C-alpha positions in Angstrom: 185.3 128.8 62.0 181.5 127.7 60.7 179.5 129.7 58.9 175.7 129.5 58.3 174.2 130.6 55.1 170.3 129.9 54.6 169.0 130.0 50.8 165.3 130.4 49.8 164.1 128.5 47.0 161.5 128.4 45.1 161.1 125.1 44.5 162.8 121.8 46.6 166.1 121.9 45.6 168.3 119.1 45.1 171.3 119.1 47.0 173.7 119.2 43.5 171.7 122.4 43.2 172.4 123.9 46.3 176.2 122.8 46.2 176.3 124.4 42.3 174.8 127.6 43.7 177.0 127.9 47.1 179.8 127.2 44.9 179.3 129.9 42.2 178.5 132.4 45.6 182.4 131.2 46.3 184.2 132.7 43.6 187.9 130.5 44.1 186.2 127.5 44.6 188.4 126.5 47.4 186.2 126.2 50.6 184.9 123.0 51.6 181.3 122.7 53.2 179.5 120.3 53.6 175.2 121.1 53.6 172.9 119.6 56.2 169.8 119.4 55.1 166.5 120.8 57.1 163.5 118.8 56.9 160.1 120.4 56.4 157.4 119.1 58.4 154.9 116.3 56.4 151.6 117.6 56.3 148.9 117.2 54.1 148.1 121.0 53.4 145.0 120.3 51.5 143.6 120.6 55.3 145.0 123.6 55.9 142.9 126.5 57.0 144.0 129.8 55.2 141.8 132.8 54.3 142.1 136.3 53.2 143.0 139.3 55.2 142.9 142.8 53.4 144.8 145.8 55.7 143.3 149.6 56.0 144.8 152.4 57.3 143.9 153.0 61.2 142.5 156.5 59.4 139.3 154.5 59.0 138.8 153.7 63.0 136.6 156.4 64.6 138.5 157.4 68.3 135.6 155.0 70.0 136.7 152.3 67.6 140.2 152.3 68.9 139.3 152.8 72.4 137.0 149.4 72.7 139.2 147.5 70.2 142.0 147.9 73.1 140.0 146.9 75.4 139.1 143.7 73.3 142.8 143.1 72.5 143.7 142.6 76.4 141.8 139.2 76.3 142.8 136.9 74.2 140.1 136.7 71.5 139.3 137.8 68.3 141.6 141.2 68.6 144.9 141.6 68.4 146.4 144.8 69.1 149.9 145.9 67.8 152.4 149.1 67.6 151.0 150.5 64.3 147.5 149.0 64.3 145.2 145.8 64.6 144.1 142.6 63.4 140.4 142.2 63.4 140.0 138.2 63.1 136.3 137.7 61.5 134.4 134.5 61.8 133.0 133.1 58.4 130.7 135.2 56.3 127.9 133.0 57.4 127.9 134.3 60.7 128.5 138.4 59.4 126.3 139.2 62.3 128.9 137.9 65.1 131.3 140.0 63.7 129.2 142.6 64.7 128.9 144.6 67.6 126.8 147.8 68.8 130.1 149.1 70.1 131.5 149.4 67.1 131.0 152.3 64.8 128.6 152.4 61.6 131.8 152.8 59.8 133.6 150.0 61.5 130.6 147.8 61.2 129.8 148.6 57.6 133.8 147.9 56.9 133.3 144.3 58.6 130.1 143.6 56.3 132.0 144.4 53.7 134.9 142.4 54.4 132.5 139.2 54.9 131.0 139.9 51.5 134.5 139.7 50.2 135.1 136.4 52.0 138.1 137.9 54.3 138.3 136.5 57.4 140.8 139.3 58.9 141.1 142.8 58.7 144.5 144.6 59.6 144.2 148.3 60.7 147.9 149.6 60.0 148.8 153.1 60.2 150.8 152.7 56.9 148.4 150.9 55.0 146.7 152.8 52.0 143.3 154.8 52.7 140.2 153.4 50.8 138.0 155.9 49.2 135.1 154.3 49.7 135.6 154.5 53.5 135.8 158.0 55.7 138.9 159.0 57.2 139.4 159.7 60.7 142.2 162.2 62.6 142.3 161.4 65.9 
């Protein structure tokens, strides 16, 4: 019989740390086990692009915004549709106007401007996310 146990640690543990932890999980200590370390990819994390995401309730979108985001999500690009909402990737704040569209409502363009000023590079709209009091809620 073979069992696979996946463990998560906050820091990279030594094999002795893992063996000690696993042994403590096995009360009788009679199980013989070996550990196959999985090597993490090696890269310079200083060169990784990271950015912030703000998650808002889909109620902040108007019905025409939903139609437009669904249309845009049909082609690979800056919009991804999910079962419960959308991801909208934003260009860097230096290109705020590139994120806006005449096809979006005033409200969605306002949310995009707000996100750009925060330095956020992605908006997530999810039906279970919190509503933000500063933005209107639409019942569609």
